[in-house]
C-alpha positions in Angstrom: -26.3 3.7 1.6 -23.5 5.9 2.7 -19.8 5.0 2.7 -17.9 6.2 5.8 -14.6 4.5 5.2 -11.7 7.0 5.8 -8.0 6.3 6.0 -5.1 8.4 7.3 -2.3 9.5 5.1 0.0 7.2 7.1 -2.2 4.2 6.3 -2.4 5.1 2.6 1.4 5.4 2.3 2.3 2.4 4.5 -0.1 0.0 3.0 -0.1 1.2 -0.6 -3.8 1.8 -0.5 -3.8 4.1 -3.5 -1.8 1.8 -5.7 -3.8 0.2 -8.5 -2.6 -3.4 -8.3 -5.8 -5.4 -7.5 -7.5 -7.1 -10.5 -10.9 -5.4 -10.9 -12.6 -8.8 -11.2 -12.4 -9.1 -7.4 -14.9 -6.2 -7.2 -17.0 -7.8 -10.0 -17.2 -11.0 -7.9 -18.7 -8.9 -5.1 -21.3 -7.6 -7.6 -22.1 -11.2 -8.4 -22.6 -12.0 -4.7 -25.1 -9.1 -4.5 -26.9 -10.1 -7.7 -27.2 -13.7 -6.7 -29.7 -12.5 -4.0 -31.7 -10.5 -6.5 -30.3 -7.2 -5.3 -28.9 -4.2 -7.2 -25.1 -4.3 -7.5 -24.7 -0.8 -9.0 -23.7 0.8 -5.7 -20.8 -1.8 -5.4 -19.3 -0.9 -8.8 -19.9 2.9 -8.1 -18.1 2.5 -4.8 -14.9 1.9 -6.6 -15.6 4.5 -9.3 -16.4 2.0 -12.1 -19.3 0.9 -14.3 -20.3 -2.7 -13.8 -18.9 -3.7 -17.3 -15.5 -2.0 -16.6 -14.8 -4.4 -13.7 -14.7 -7.3 -16.2 -11.9 -5.8 -18.4 -8.9 -8.1 -18.4 -6.2 -5.6 -17.4 -8.3 -3.2 -15.3 -6.9 -2.6 -11.8 -8.3 -1.0 -8.7 -6.8 0.2 -5.4 -7.1 -1.4 -2.0 -9.2 1.6 -1.0 -11.6 0.9 -3.8 -12.0 -2.8 -3.0 -12.6 -1.9 0.6 -15.3 0.5 -0.4 -16.8 -2.0 -2.8 -16.9 -4.6 0.0 -18.4 -2.1 2.4 -21.2 -1.4 -0.1 -21.8 -5.1 -0.7 -22.0 -5.8 3.1 -24.4 -2.9 3.5 -26.7 -4.2 0.7 -26.6 -7.8 1.8 -26.9 -7.1 5.5 -24.1 -9.3 6.8 -20.4 -10.2 6.1 -20.7 -14.0 6.3 -19.8 -14.7 2.7 -16.0 -14.6 3.0 -15.8 -18.4 3.0 -17.6 -18.6 -0.4 -15.7 -15.6 -1.8 -12.4 -17.2 -1.0 -13.3 -20.4 -2.8 -14.3 -18.4 -5.9 -11.1 -16.3 -6.0 -9.1 -19.5 -6.0 -9.7 -19.7 -9.7 -8.1 -16.3 -10.4 -5.2 -16.5 -7.8 -2.2 -17.3 -9.9 0.5 -15.1 -8.5 4.2 -16.1 -8.3 3.9 -17.1 -4.6 0.8 -19.2 -5.2 2.4 -21.0 -8.1 5.6 -21.7 -6.3 3.9 -23.0 -3.2 1.3 -25.3 -4.8 3.7 -26.8 -7.3 5.9 -28.2 -4.5 6.3 -32.0 -4.1 5.0 -32.1 -0.5 2.8 -30.0 1.7 5.6 -29.3 4.1 7.8 -28.0 1.2 4.9 -25.9 0.0 4.6 -24.2 3.4 8.4 -23.7 3.5 8.2 -22.0 0.1 5.3 -19.7 1.2 7.2 -18.6 4.3 10.5 -18.0 2.4 9.0 -15.9 -0.4 6.4 -14.0 1.6 9.2 -12.8 3.9 11.4 -11.5 1.1 9.0 -10.5 -1.7 6.1 -8.0 -1.1 2.8 -10.1 -1.2 -0.9 -9.5 -0.6 -0.8 -11.9 2.4 2.3 -13.0 4.3 2.7 -16.2 6.3 5.0 -17.8 8.9 5.1 -21.3 10.3 6.2 -23.3 13.4 7.3 -26.8 12.4 8.3 -29.4 15.0 8.0 -33.1 15.7 4.3 -32.8 16.6 3.3 -31.1 13.4 3.2 -27.5 12.1 1.1 -24.4 12.3 0.8 -21.8 9.5 -0.1 -18.3 10.5 -1.8 -16.2 7.9 -1.2 -12.4 8.2 -3.3 -9.8 6.4 -1.2 -7.0 5.0 -2.9 -4.2 7.0 -3.4 -3.4 10.6 -6.6 -4.8 12.2 -7.3 -1.4 13.6 -7.4 0.2 10.1 -10.6 -1.5 8.9 -14.0 -2.0 10.4 -14.5 -5.4 12.0 -16.8 -6.6 9.3 -14.3 -5.9 6.5 -11.4 -7.3 8.5 -13.3 -10.5 9.3 -14.4 -10.9 5.7 -10.9 -10.6 4.2 -9.5 -12.9 6.9 -12.1 -15.6 6.2 -11.7 -15.2 2.5 -7.9 -15.8 2.6 -8.3 -18.7 5.0 -10.9 -20.3 2.7 -8.6 -19.8 -0.3 -5.5 -21.4 1.4 -7.5 -24.3 2.9 -9.1 -25.1 -0.4 -5.6 -25.1 -2.1 -4.4 -27.5 0.6 -7.3 -29.9 -0.1 -6.6 -29.8 -3.9 -3.0 -30.3 -3.1 -3.6 -33.4 -1.1 -6.5 -34.8 -3.1 -8.5 -35.1 0.1 -9.7 -33.1 3.1 -7.5 -33.8 6.2 -9.5 -34.7 9.2 -6.9 -33.7 11.8 -6.7 -30.1 11.0 -7.5 -27.1 13.2 -8.5 -23.7 11.8 -8.0 -20.8 14.2 -9.5 -17.3 13.9 -8.6 -14.2 16.0 -12.1 -12.8 15.7 -15.4 -14.1 17.2 -17.6 -16.5 15.3 -20.0 -14.7 12.9 -23.7 -14.9 13.4 -25.5 -16.7 10.6 -24.0 -18.6 7.6 -20.6 -20.2 8.4 -19.1 -22.4 5.7 -16.1 -23.4 7.9 -18.4 -25.2 10.4 -19.8 -27.2 7.4 -16.4 -28.6 6.7 -16.7 -31.0 9.7 -13.3 -30.0 11.0 -12.1 -28.3 14.2 -12.7 -24.6 13.9 -11.8 -22.2 16.8 -12.7 -18.6 17.2 -11.3 -15.9 19.6 -8.1 -17.9 19.2 -5.7 -14.9 19.2 -4.4 -15.7 15.7 -5.4 -16.8 12.2 -3.8 -20.1 11.5 -4.0 -23.7 10.1 -2.6 -26.5 12.2 -1.8 -29.9 10.7 0.0 -33.1 11.9 3.5 -34.0 10.8 2.2 -36.9 8.8 0.0 -34.7 6.6 3.0 -32.4 6.0 4.9 -35.3 4.4 2.1 -36.2 2.1 2.8 -35.7 -1.7 1.2 -33.2 -4.0 -1.2 -35.2 -6.2 -0.7 -32.6 -9.0 3.1 -32.4 -8.7 4.9 -31.9 -12.0 8.7 -31.2 -11.6 9.1 -28.9 -14.6 6.3 -26.7 -13.4 7.7 -26.6 -9.9 11.2 -25.6 -11.3 9.6 -22.9 -13.4 7.7 -21.5 -10.4 10.9 -21.4 -8.3 12.8 -19.7 -11.2 10.1 -17.0 -11.4 10.2 -16.3 -7.7 14.0 -16.3 -7.5 14.1 -13.8 -10.4 11.7 -11.6 -8.6 13.7 -11.9 -5.4 16.9 -10.9 -7.2 15.1 -7.9 -8.8 13.7 -6.8 -5.4 17.1 -7.2 -3.7 18.8 -5.1 -6.4 16.2 -2.4 -6.3 16.7 -2.1 -2.5 20.3 -0.8 -3.2 19.3 1.8 -5.8 18.0 5.3 -5.4 14.4 5.9 -6.5 15.7 7.7 -9.5 17.9 4.7 -10.5 15.0 2.3 -9.9 12.6 4.3 -12.2 15.3 4.6 -14.9 15.9 0.9 -14.8 12.2 0.1 -15.2 11.8 2.7 -17.9 14.8 1.4 -19.8 13.5 -2.2 -19.8 9.8 -1.3 -20.4 8.5 -3.3 -23.4 6.2 -0.6 -24.8 8.3 2.2 -26.4 6.0 5.0 -25.1 7.2 4.2 -21.6 5.4 3.3 -18.4 3.0 5.5 -16.5 3.6 6.8 -13.0 1.1 4.3 -11.6 2.7 1.4 -13.4 6.2 2.2 -12.1 4.8 2.7 -8.5 3.1 -0.7 -8.8 6.4 -2.4 -9.7 8.1 -0.7 -6.8 5.3 -1.6 -4.4 4.7 2.0 -3.3 2.0 4.6 -4.0 2.3 7.1 -6.9 2.3 9.9 -4.4 5.2 8.3 -2.4 7.2 7.8 -5.6 6.7 11.4 -6.7 7.8 12.7 -3.3 10.9 10.4 -3.3 12.0 11.6 -6.8 11.5 15.3 -5.7 13.7 14.7 -2.7 16.4 13.4 -5.1 16.1 16.5 -7.4 14.4 14.5 -10.1 10.9 14.2 -11.6 9.1 11.2 -13.1 8.2 13.1 -16.3 11.8 14.1 -16.8 13.0 10.5 -16.6 10.4 9.4 -19.1 11.3 12.3 -21.4 14.9 11.2 -21.3 13.9 7.7 -22.3 11.7 9.0 -25.1 14.5 11.2 -26.4 16.9 8.2 -26.4 14.4 6.1 -28.3 13.5 8.9 -30.7 17.1 9.5 -31.7 17.7 5.8 -32.1 14.7 5.5 -34.4 15.6 8.6 -36.4 19.2 7.5 -36.9 18.8 3.8 -37.4 15.5 3.4 -39.3 13.7 4.9 -42.3 10.4 5.4 -40.4 8.5 8.6 -41.1 8.3 11.3 -38.5 4.6 10.4 -38.0 5.5 6.7 -37.4 8.2 7.6 -34.9 5.8 9.9 -33.1 3.2 7.1 -33.0 5.7 4.6 -31.6 6.6 7.0 -28.8 2.9 7.5 -27.8 2.3 10.8 -29.4 -1.1 11.4 -31.2 0.4 13.5 -33.9 3.8 14.5 -35.3 3.5 18.2 -34.3 3.4 17.3 -30.6 6.3 15.0 -31.0 8.3 17.6 -33.0 7.7 20.3 -30.3 8.9 17.8 -27.6 11.9 16.7 -29.5 13.0 20.4 -30.2 12.7 21.1 -26.5 15.0 18.2 -25.8 17.6 18.8 -28.5 17.0 22.3 -29.8 16.5 20.7 -33.3 13.4 19.4 -35.0 13.3 15.6 -35.8 13.8 16.5 -39.5 16.8 18.6 -38.8 18.3 16.0 -36.5 17.9 13.2 -39.1 19.3 15.4 -41.9 22.4 16.3 -40.0 22.9 12.9 -38.4 23.8 14.7 -35.2 25.6 12.8 -32.5 23.5 12.7 -29.3 25.2 14.2 -26.2 25.9 11.5 -23.7 24.6 13.5 -20.8 21.1 13.7 -22.4 20.9 9.9 -22.4 21.4 9.2 -18.7 18.6 6.6 -18.4 
């Protein structure tokens, strides 16, 4: 099996294809699909540069390019791409992002759709949506985050069907029943072979020019059978907080954005380039280039943060030099001492002994 997926630099930058923000378990589920047929799943894991066991690690993340390659490998091994419906229903159990929570904690289905539209228009999401609502009913259009010309048809069709399957299952769980007067529309042609959507006994249309779910007005007014007000309020609060953060970040330079993230990072050793890029919804390469254009570097910003924390720990605590070095992410005190002397011209021991006041310009985080 050979993998021929290639992407332009413009695609990589625009769609954040080299940003590690996808839980690796998504690729592990593709391995499960291959293994369920008695086939070897190793090529799927290798396609995203991992061992099979690594894909199950709780905090392991992969890039969109890696999940594309893993899917391409899975389709090549299985021989078709008609398992998007089943995959979408499986990932329902691990889809717990802010937008998902705020939508499916709403009191009515119509309100859920309004929330999805509002937050996907203002907060970067994996899938965006928009809706037309009138007296006759409403139609929710589901938009993949990438151009349909960027991926082979088999991959684009798989992801579209997986997302549609996930959203429709959520709607059924929301209502406590499957609505009979629903129409699912797909922009692509009907796949040959297995088709879980046809088995739902609802109206499914292909070559429809869009990917959407249409429902009557009456269904939109039906209540959420799992509605709990406090959970709904909490979900709204989380999304509003993220919305405010995103709005504030839009008015800051990249340098200011990175400094803000570094200053508020919980771990004292500071975030990595990939972690900051993930929060800013850009690729590490784009972040590095933006900082360079502003006359700054990521490492310098992190060094400033470490210097600030180091002086704080040396002045305000009785921790040993070894302990301070460890808290700042250094393997041994000698490496920390060399770095500290580079920042301040004094060793940590000399600094602590003289209780030197730290120059303000060296603390511009």
